[in-house]
C-alpha positions, 0 to 999 in steps of 0.5 A: 518460555512459559506455556499455558496448559490447555487442559488445566490452566497451569502455567509451565516454563520451558527452559530449553527452547528444544523441549518445547512442545508445539503450541497454538499462540494468539494475537489479539489487542488489549482489553482493559480487564485482562487475565494476567499471570498474577490474576491466574495465580491468586483467583480462582477459575470461576471468579475469573470466569467472570471477567469478559476477557476469560472467554477469550483464554477459554476459547483459546484453549478449547480451539488448541484441544480440538487441534491436538494441541495441549498448549497455548501461549497468550502475552497477557498470561505467559509473561510476568508483567511485574518483572523487567528482566522478564518483560525485556527477554519476551519481548526481544524473543517474541518474533521467534515465539510466533515463528515457531508457533504451530499456529497463530490464531489472531482474535479481532475483537471489533470485527463483527458477522463472519458472513458479512466480513468473508463474502463482502470482502471476498468478493466485492469491491465497494469500500463502504460494504459493511463486511469490507469495512467492519474488517479494514478497520478493525484496531488489530491493524493498527497496533504496533505489536500486530505487526510481528504477529503477522509477518512471524508465523507460518499458520495464521488463522483470522477469527471475528469477535465471535470466534467465527472463521473468517480466512487464513492469512493465505486466503486472505493475502490480497486484502491484508496487503490492501489493508496494511500496504505490505506487498503480498511477497512481504507477507510470507517471506521467511527472511525479511533481511532480504528486504531493505530497512526501509521498506520494512521501516515503511509497514510500520507507519501510522501504527501505534502501541499504547507505550511510547517506547513500544514504537520501537520494541515492537520492531526489534524482531523484524530486524533480528535485533536483540536490545535492553528495554528501557522504559522511561527513556521516551521514543525518541532515544528508543527510537535512536538505539534501535537505529543505531543496532540496525546500522551496527548490523547491517551496510543498509543506510535506507534507514536515514532515507527521509523522502521529508515531504509531510514527516513528523522527524526532527534530526532523523528522529521521531517526535515525540507523537505515538505514531512516529513513522508516515508512509511516505518518509521512507523510499521503499524499495527492495 
C-alpha cells in the first residue's frame, strides 16, 4: 500500500500491512485534471498548484494534519495507473483499505452551501428544497466505485465543494438510506456476507462506471472476491467472471433470482449498457 505524506507530499510504499500507519482516505469523483502519481514525480508543486484539482489534494493533507494524521490515501495519486499489476492489486485490496482507514472523507464536489444542504436535508421533507436536492443529486451517489467507499469505512465524514462539513455517515444515515436505497442496517453492518447476494447486488442498481468492466470490478470488495482484472474483456465477461467467483464461495444462488420485469439482462447476463442493474432485478431479502 502506498501513502502520501501530508507534510512533504512524498509517496511511501508499505510492504507489510502491519506497519501501515493511521491514514485519512478520500472518496471523491474524478475531474478531468486530476493530479496523478506521474504528475507528482515530474512536475513541481508550484506548477501543480495551478491545477484546480491540486486544491483537493492540498486540502485533504491539511485536514489530515489537523487531525494528527501524517498520511493520506487518494486513488488518483497512490496507485500507479500505468501498471496493470499494481492496479489489479489495488482494486482487489481497496475495500479493506477503506475499512482500515482512520477516517474517510467523502468530498461532494457538486454540492453547494453547507447551510442549505445540512439544514434542508435534516429538517425538510420537500424534494425541491435546494439543500435536499443538491445533496441527493450529487454525482457521488451514482458512481460504482463510491458504493464500497460508502460501506467500508468505520468513520466517514461528508463535505461539500467548499470543504464545509455536512455531517457524518451516522448523522445522515436516514437520508443516505433514502438516496441510495440501502437500509440503515446495511450501511453499518461489519460483515456484509450475512446479507444475501441479491440484497447486496441490488445496491449497485443504476450506478455507473466510466470503463465497462468496472461495473463488475467495483463490487469485488462487497462480495469479498479476489480475481484478476482484464480490461478489454468487456462488461459481460467481467460480470460473468464475478458471478462465477461468487458461486464458488457461497451456496447463495440469489444472484440468479431475476424478477424479469423491466430488466436489461439477457441469458442471465447484463447487456452492454454502462448501468447494468436495476433495483427490481433482484428479490432483495436477508
